[in-house]
Backbone as CSV, one residue per row, in Angstrom:
resi,resn,N_x,N_y,N_z,CA_x,CA_y,CA_z,C_x,C_y,C_z
1,MET,12.646,-30.645,14.894,13.322,-29.341,14.914,13.014,-28.557,13.632
2,MET,13.075,-29.245,12.502,12.812,-28.576,11.233,11.360,-28.114,11.144
3,LYS,10.438,-28.886,11.721,9.025,-28.498,11.650,8.783,-27.188,12.392
4,ILE,9.458,-27.015,13.527,9.291,-25.781,14.298,9.831,-24.597,13.499
5,ALA,10.997,-24.762,12.906,11.589,-23.688,12.111,10.700,-23.370,10.916
6,LEU,10.178,-24.397,10.270,9.305,-24.192,9.115,8.042,-23.446,9.533
7,ALA,7.481,-23.818,10.671,6.276,-23.144,11.164,6.563,-21.670,11.431
8,LYS,7.726,-21.367,12.005,8.081,-19.972,12.270,8.204,-19.197,10.958
9,VAL,8.851,-19.807,9.973,9.025,-19.138,8.677,7.670,-18.878,8.033
10,VAL,6.794,-19.891,8.073,5.458,-19.727,7.477,4.692,-18.621,8.189
11,ARG,4.802,-18.570,9.511,4.103,-17.544,10.284,4.623,-16.158,9.927
12,ILE,5.964,-16.032,9.794,6.553,-14.737,9.443,6.086,-14.314,8.057
13,PHE,6.095,-15.254,7.099,5.644,-14.919,5.745,4.176,-14.514,5.759
14,GLY,3.367,-15.197,6.560,1.954,-14.853,6.659,1.771,-13.428,7.158
15,ARG,2.541,-13.060,8.179,2.448,-11.695,8.709,2.883,-10.689,7.663
16,LEU,3.972,-10.996,6.945,4.443,-10.079,5.910,3.406,-9.910,4.814
17,LEU,2.746,-11.014,4.433,1.716,-10.925,3.397,0.566,-10.042,3.860
18,VAL,0.104,-10.258,5.092,-0.997,-9.448,5.623,-0.573,-7.994,5.730
19,LEU,0.630,-7.767,6.247,1.136,-6.409,6.398,1.246,-5.728,5.032
20,GLY,1.761,-6.468,4.053,1.885,-5.919,2.708,0.533,-5.595,2.101
21,TRP,-0.444,-6.471,2.337,-1.783,-6.240,1.789,-2.413,-4.999,2.410
22,VAL,-2.276,-4.884,3.748,-2.833,-3.723,4.445,-2.146,-2.448,3.966
23,THR,-0.809,-2.515,3.837,-0.058,-1.341,3.389,-0.475,-0.935,1.989
24,THR,-0.657,-1.944,1.110,-1.065,-1.662,-0.262,-2.427,-0.982,-0.285
25,LYS,-3.363,-1.498,0.521,-4.696,-0.887,0.564,-4.612,0.550,1.067
26,ALA,-3.804,0.773,2.102,-3.672,2.122,2.662,-3.043,3.062,1.630
27,LEU,-2.013,2.577,0.920,-1.361,3.405,-0.088,-2.314,3.686,-1.243
28,ASP,-3.143,2.707,-1.621,-4.109,2.926,-2.693,-5.071,4.041,-2.310
29,ARG,-5.542,4.011,-1.064,-6.472,5.052,-0.621,-5.777,6.409,-0.585
30,ALA,-4.552,6.436,-0.063,-3.806,7.694,0.007,-3.508,8.196,-1.404
31,GLY,-3.130,7.295,-2.294,-2.839,7.672,-3.674,-4.072,8.219,-4.361
32,ALA,-5.221,7.622,-4.133,-6.462,8.107,-4.745,-6.776,9.504,-4.233
33,ALA,-6.557,9.744,-2.952,-6.816,11.069,-2.382,-5.861,12.088,-2.995
34,VAL,-4.585,11.724,-3.123,-3.603,12.644,-3.707,-3.949,12.904,-5.166
35,ASN,-4.342,11.866,-5.896,-4.690,12.034,-7.306,-5.885,12.969,-7.465
36,SER,-6.886,12.824,-6.605,-8.066,13.691,-6.704,-7.676,15.133,-6.386
37,GLN,-6.760,15.326,-5.433,-6.304,16.683,-5.107,-5.537,17.265,-6.290
38,GLU,-4.660,16.474,-6.907,-3.888,16.954,-8.044,-4.812,17.299,-9.202
39,ALA,-5.827,16.464,-9.428,-6.773,16.723,-10.508,-7.495,18.045,-10.263
40,ALA,-7.878,18.297,-9.023,-8.559,19.551,-8.691,-7.623,20.735,-8.931
41,GLU,-6.345,20.587,-8.569,-5.389,21.672,-8.766,-5.175,21.937,-10.250
42,VAL,-5.126,20.876,-11.051,-4.925,21.040,-12.494,-6.117,21.758,-13.105
43,GLU,-7.315,21.436,-12.653,-8.513,22.096,-13.181,-8.521,23.579,-12.816
44,GLU,-7.996,23.901,-11.638,-7.993,25.294,-11.203,-6.979,26.126,-11.987
45,SER,-5.821,25.521,-12.330,-4.771,26.281,-13.004,-4.348,25.549,-14.288
46,PRO,-5.112,25.697,-15.374,-4.785,24.989,-16.613,-3.566,25.554,-17.337
47,GLY,-3.060,26.725,-16.917,-1.939,27.338,-17.606,-0.625,26.630,-17.337
48,GLU,-0.535,25.874,-16.237,0.723,25.230,-15.887,0.869,23.900,-16.601
49,GLY,2.135,23.490,-16.793,2.378,22.176,-17.357,2.598,22.258,-18.825
């Protein structure tokens, strides 16, 4: 009984790890795109800030 429960827990953690890794990669790409857009905006309007 404990082995089945342990296997389920391990499987859930595995999915969470994969999901977290995919999410992190997606956020990194989105963040890089946002950063490049912000950098372009800053170059266009140096008077702000």
